[in-house]
N, C-alpha and C positions, 0 to 999 in steps of 0.2 A: 413296383412294390411300394406299398404305403408305409410311411415311417412308423416303426414300432410293431409292425406285423411281419411274420415269417410264414410262408406256406411250405409245407413239406408233403410231397406226394409219395406214398408208399404203395407198391403193388400188392394186389390181393393174390395169395397163393392158397391152394387147398392143402390143409395140414391134417395129418392123423397122428395122435399121440398114443404110444404104447408103454406099458409098464414092463419092468424086468420081472422075469419069472423066478420062482424059488430055485429052479434048476441052475446048475453051473457046469462049465466045461471042465476038461481035465486039469486045467490050470487054476481052477477056482473062481474064474470070472463069471459073473451073473450073465445068464442068457436072456434074450428078450422073449416076451410072450406076444407073438404076433397073431394070436388066434382072434383077437377082437380089440379094436382100439378103445381106449378109455375116453377119448374125445376126438371129434372131427369137426372142422370148421375152417373159416377163413382166417388167415394170418398174413404177416408180411415177412418174407424170407429174403434177407439182404446179404448176398454173398460177399465174402472178403477175399483177400489175396491168398489165404491159406498158409500152411507151414510146410517146410521141407527139411528133412534131416538127412544129410549125405553120409553120416557116419553109421554104418550098419552095426558097429559094435555098441553104440550108445542108444540109437533110436529105432533100430530095425531097418528094413529095406534090404536091398541087395548089394550095397557097396556104392562107391563113388559114381558109378555110371548107371545106377538104378536106385536112386534115393527113395527113402520112405517119404511119402507126401500125404498130406491130409487136408481136406477141404474145411474151411472155417466160414461161419456165417453168424449173423445176429438175427434172431427170430423174435418177432413181436406178435403176441397173441392176446385175445380179448381177456378182460379181467375175470370173466367167469370160467376160463379154461383151467383145468387142474394141473398147472405147471409146477414141476419140481425137478431138482437135480436128479440125473439118472434116468429120466424118461427118454424114450426113443421117439423122435419125430420123423415121419415119412413125408417128404416133399418131392414132388415130381418123380416118384419112383425110386428115390434115394433115401438112405437112412442116416440119421444124425443123432448122436448122444447130446442131451442137454445138460448144461452146467452153468454155474454162476447165475442162476435164475433169480430174478428179483422183480417186485412189483414197482410200477412207475405211476405216480399219482398225477392227475390232471392239475397242471399248475394254476388253472383258474379256480380250482376248488369245487367245481360242479360235478366231477366224477365222469363226465361225458368222454373224456380222453384217457381214463385209467386203462392200463394194460400191463401185461407181463413182458419182460424182455429176458432173453437168455442167450448164451453162447451156444452155437450148434457145431459140433465137431463131427466131420464126416467119418464114416465107418470103413471106408475103402471098399474092399471086396466082400464085406460082411453085410447081410447074411448071405450064405452061399446060394 
């Protein structure tokens, strides 16, 4: 490594983004509109350790021997992708809700490395 330089290699993943539909389920939660993606392209999906909640009374799941677990990841998308909280990302056949989305500016000021970053939370068994 050359002093003052850092290399970071991020894998390329095929990503499709979907919007929530105006429809909601019996509990009032917005349902996704999977009829057509609003954007498809390459991004970088970096899986994290996820979260687990063993208390069915507080976070769902089936009790201490069947905890509620959810996948977490950080997703990086090009600056021209229409990223926003509440969008649904499909990566590798699995679906994730996006939140905490924010633009990241190229630190060199050229714009070449501008991108979006968001937290991607797994949907578990949804959609059915």
